[in-house]
C-alpha positions in Angstrom: -34.7 -12.4 -21.7 -37.7 -10.9 -19.1 -37.1 -13.5 -16.8 -33.5 -12.6 -16.3 -34.6 -8.6 -16.4 -37.2 -9.3 -13.7 -34.8 -11.6 -11.4 -32.2 -8.9 -11.9 -34.5 -6.0 -10.6 -36.0 -8.1 -7.8 -32.3 -8.7 -6.4 -31.0 -5.3 -7.1 -34.5 -4.0 -5.2 -33.1 -6.6 -2.3 -29.6 -5.2 -2.1 -31.3 -1.8 -2.1 -33.3 -2.3 0.8 -30.4 -3.6 2.7 -28.1 -0.4 1.6 -31.0 1.7 3.3 -32.2 -0.4 5.9 -30.1 1.3 8.4 -29.9 5.3 9.5 -26.0 5.2 8.0 -26.9 3.7 4.9 -29.7 6.5 4.3 -27.0 9.2 5.2 -24.6 8.0 3.2 -26.9 7.8 0.0 -28.3 10.8 0.7 -25.0 12.5 0.7 -24.2 10.8 -2.9 -27.1 11.4 -4.3 -26.7 15.1 -2.9 -23.1 15.2 -4.7 -24.1 13.8 -7.7 -27.3 16.4 -8.4 -24.5 19.2 -7.7 -22.4 17.8 -10.2 -24.3 18.3 -13.0 -25.9 21.6 -11.8 -23.6 23.6 -10.2 -22.9 25.8 -13.4 -26.4 26.9 -12.9 -27.1 27.2 -9.2 -23.4 29.0 -8.4 -24.5 32.0 -7.5 -21.2 33.7 -9.1 -18.3 32.6 -11.5 -16.1 30.8 -9.6 -12.9 32.2 -11.6 -14.6 35.8 -11.5 -12.1 38.4 -9.4 -13.6 41.1 -7.5 -10.6 43.2 -5.2 -13.6 44.9 -4.0 -15.5 41.9 -2.5 -12.1 40.1 -1.4 -11.7 38.8 2.6 -15.8 39.2 3.1 -16.9 37.3 6.0 -20.0 34.8 5.6 -23.2 37.1 4.6 -26.4 37.1 2.8 -24.3 38.5 -0.5 -21.5 35.5 -0.3 -23.2 32.8 1.9 -19.4 31.0 2.4 -17.1 34.2 2.2 -14.8 35.5 -0.4 -10.8 34.8 -1.0 -8.4 37.0 -1.0 -9.2 37.9 -4.8 -12.5 38.4 -4.0 -13.8 35.1 -5.5 -16.6 33.4 -4.2 -16.6 30.3 -2.2 -19.5 28.9 -2.3 -19.5 29.2 -6.0 -15.8 27.4 -6.1 -16.9 25.0 -3.8 -19.9 24.0 -5.5 -17.7 23.3 -9.2 -15.2 21.7 -7.2 -17.1 18.5 -7.1 -16.0 18.1 -10.1 -12.7 17.6 -10.1 -12.9 15.3 -6.8 -15.4 12.9 -8.5 -13.8 12.9 -11.7 -10.4 12.0 -10.4 -12.2 9.3 -8.0 -13.9 8.1 -11.3 -10.7 8.0 -13.3 -8.5 6.4 -10.4 -10.8 3.9 -9.7 -12.2 2.5 -13.3 -8.1 2.6 -14.4 -6.9 0.4 -11.2 -9.9 -2.3 -11.4 -9.1 -2.8 -15.3 -5.7 -3.2 -14.4 -6.1 -5.0 -11.0 -8.8 -7.4 -13.1 -6.1 -8.0 -15.6 -3.0 -8.9 -13.6 -5.1 -11.1 -10.7 -7.4 -13.0 -13.1 -4.2 -14.1 -15.5 -1.9 -14.6 -12.2 -4.4 -16.2 -10.4 -6.1 -18.7 -12.8 -4.4 -21.1 -13.9 -1.6 -20.0 -11.5 1.3 -20.7 -13.4 4.9 -19.7 -13.1 4.6 -16.2 -14.8 1.5 -15.2 -12.4 4.1 -15.4 -9.8 6.3 -13.2 -11.7 3.1 -11.0 -11.8 2.2 -10.9 -7.9 6.1 -10.0 -7.3 5.7 -7.0 -9.4 2.3 -6.1 -7.6 4.2 -6.7 -4.3 7.0 -4.2 -5.0 4.4 -1.6 -5.7 2.6 -2.5 -2.3 6.0 -2.0 -0.7 5.9 1.4 -1.1 4.4 4.1 1.4 1.1 5.0 -0.9 1.1 8.8 -0.5 5.2 9.0 -0.9 4.9 7.1 -4.5 1.9 9.1 -5.5 3.9 12.3 -4.8 7.2 11.1 -6.1 5.4 9.9 -9.2 3.3 13.3 -9.5 6.5 15.0 -9.2 8.1 13.6 -11.8 5.7 13.4 -14.3 4.9 17.5 -13.8 2.1 19.3 -11.5 -1.4 18.8 -13.5 -4.6 17.3 -12.9 -4.1 14.1 -15.0 -0.9 13.5 -14.0 -2.3 13.6 -10.3 -5.1 11.2 -11.7 -2.3 8.6 -13.6 0.1 8.9 -9.9 -2.7 7.3 -8.2 -3.8 4.6 -10.5 -0.8 3.5 -10.5 -0.4 3.4 -6.7 -3.9 1.5 -6.9 -4.3 -1.1 -9.2 -1.9 -3.3 -6.8 -4.5 -3.8 -4.4 -7.3 -4.9 -6.7 -4.6 -7.3 -8.3 -3.7 -8.9 -4.5 -7.3 -8.9 -3.9 -8.9 -10.9 -7.4 -5.3 -13.0 -6.8 -6.2 -14.3 -3.9 -10.3 -14.8 -4.7 -9.2 -16.6 -8.0 -6.6 -19.1 -6.1 -9.6 -19.8 -3.7 -12.4 -20.2 -6.4 -10.3 -22.2 -9.1 -10.7 -25.1 -6.4 -14.3 -24.9 -6.4 -16.7 -27.8 -8.0 -17.8 -25.2 -11.0 -14.6 -24.4 -11.9 -13.0 -28.1 -11.7 -16.2 -28.6 -14.0 -15.5 -26.6 -16.2 -11.8 -27.7 -17.0 -13.0 -31.7 -17.4 -15.5 -29.8 -20.2 -12.2 -28.4 -21.6 -13.4 -25.1 -21.3 -10.4 -22.4 -22.2 -8.8 -20.6 -19.3 -9.9 -17.1 -20.5 -13.6 -18.2 -20.6 -13.2 -19.7 -16.7 -11.7 -16.6 -15.8 -14.6 -14.5 -17.4 -18.0 -16.9 -17.2 -16.6 -18.4 -13.7 -13.9 -16.7 -11.6 -15.0 -13.0 -12.3 -18.6 -12.9 -11.7 -17.4 -14.3 -8.1 -15.2 -11.4 -7.3 -17.8 -8.9 -7.9 -19.2 -8.2 -5.2 -16.0 -7.7 -2.6 -14.7 -5.5 -6.1 -17.5 -3.3 -5.8 -17.3 -2.9 -1.8 -13.4 -2.3 -2.6 -14.1 0.5 -5.0 -16.8 2.4 -3.0 -14.2 2.7 -0.1 -11.9 3.8 -2.7 -13.7 6.2 -4.2 -13.5 8.2 -0.9 -9.7 7.4 -0.7 -9.0 8.7 -3.7 -11.0 12.2 -3.4 -8.4 12.6 -0.3 -5.0 11.6 -2.0 -6.5 14.1 -5.2 -7.0 16.5 -2.4 -3.5 16.2 -0.8 -1.6 16.3 -4.4 -3.2 19.8 -5.4 -2.5 20.8 -1.8 1.1 20.3 -2.6 0.8 21.8 -6.0 0.7 19.0 -7.5 -2.7 17.9 -8.8 -5.4 20.8 -10.0 -3.6 24.4 -10.9 -4.7 27.5 -10.2 -7.3 29.0 -10.6 -9.2 25.9 -11.2 -11.7 25.4 -8.4 -10.0 22.2 -6.8 -10.7 21.8 -2.5 -7.4 21.1 -2.4 -6.0 23.7 -4.0 -8.4 25.8 -2.2 -7.0 25.0 1.0 -3.7 25.3 -0.5 -4.5 28.8 -1.1 -6.3 30.2 1.9 -2.7 28.9 4.2 -1.4 32.6 4.2 -5.1 33.7 5.2 -5.9 31.2 7.8 -5.9 33.6 10.9 -7.8 36.0 9.1 -10.2 34.4 6.9 -10.7 31.0 8.6 -14.2 30.3 6.0 -11.4 30.2 2.7 -10.1 26.0 3.9 -13.0 25.6 6.4 -15.6 25.0 3.7 -13.7 23.1 0.8 -12.2 21.1 4.0 -16.1 20.4 4.9 -16.8 19.5 1.2 -13.8 17.1 1.2 -15.4 15.6 4.5 -18.7 15.2 3.8 -18.1 13.6 0.3 -16.0 10.9 1.6 -18.1 10.1 4.4 -20.7 9.9 2.1 -18.7 6.9 -0.3 -17.5 5.4 3.2 -20.8 5.1 4.7 -22.4 3.3 1.3 -19.4 1.2 1.2 -20.2 0.1 4.9 -23.6 -0.1 4.2 -22.8 -2.5 0.8 -20.4 -4.6 2.7 -23.2 -5.4 5.0 -25.3 -5.9 2.4 -23.1 -8.8 0.6 -21.9 -10.4 3.8 -24.0 -13.9 3.9 -23.5 -14.0 7.7 -25.2 -10.2 8.1 -27.8 -11.6 5.3 -28.7 -14.7 7.7 -28.9 -12.4 10.7 -31.4 -9.9 9.0 -33.7 -12.6 7.9 -33.4 -12.3 4.4 -32.5 -14.1 0.9 -29.4 -14.3 -0.6 -29.3 -10.9 -2.4 -27.7 -8.5 -4.4 -25.0 -9.0 -6.5 -25.2 -12.5 -5.6 -27.2 -13.7 -8.3 -26.9 -10.4 -11.0 -23.2 -11.8 -11.4 -23.8 -15.4 -11.3 -22.1 -16.1 -8.2 -22.3 -19.9 -7.2 -22.8 -20.8 -3.7 
C-alpha cells in the first residue's frame, strides 16, 4: 500500500509539473485557486451585504467606498460579484458531476460488449445531440420553470450525451486491445471488464473534457439567468446581475462590466487548465518535452 501511494504521488507530481510548465498553465491555475479561495472567504471579505438595499447610495460610480460601484437599488457590486461565484461554481460542479455519471453509464454499457441494446442507447444519445445545445436548454428550463436547480437539470440533460459518445468511442477502441481480450479469456464478467479495464483508460479523456465543460457550463448558466430562467433575484448570480443592468447600461456601465469580467476570467481559467491538462496527457507532447509517461496514466491503471 505504501508503494502504491508513493507511485501515485510521483505521478501526480509529474502531471502537475507539466501543467505548470507553461505561463498559460500557471495563469489558469492561479485563476482557479483564486476563485476557489474566494468561494470560501467571500462572506467574510465582502465589504457589504450583497442583498442590502440602500436607495441613498444608488448608482454610485466606482470609488473608495464602493470599488465596483452600486446598482439601481444601492447594492454594492463588489460584494455581489464576490458572492456570485458560489452560483457559478455550484452549477458547474452539479452539471459536470451528473453529466459524467450518466454519460459513463450509457457509454460503457453501449460500448462494451457492444450488443444491440447498446445501439439503441446510442441512437437515443444521437437524438439529444441533434438539437442546438442552448435552444434545448432554454426549452427545458422554460418547461420546468425558472429556478437555479431547474437550470442545472436542464444543462445536465444537454451535456450527458457528449460524455456518452466520448466513452462509447473509447470503449469500442479499447475492447479490441489485448488486455481486454485476455480478461475475456479469463472469463471476467462484462461489468468487471468495464470498471477495471475500460473505465480507467477513459479517465484522462473524461478529465480533460470535464475541465473544459466547467467553463462552458458557467456560460450556459449565466445565459439562462440572463434570460430569467436561472437563479432568481435578488440572488447575486453573475448572469442575473447583467440582465438587471440592461436598462442602466448608458448611465451605469459598471453594473454589467464587472459581473461580465468575473464570468470571462473564470471561464478563461478553466479553459487554460483544460489546455494544460490535455498537453500533459498527450503522449506525443510528453515525448517532445522529454518526459516519461506521467499523470493519470499509471494512476488509473491505463495500459500502454
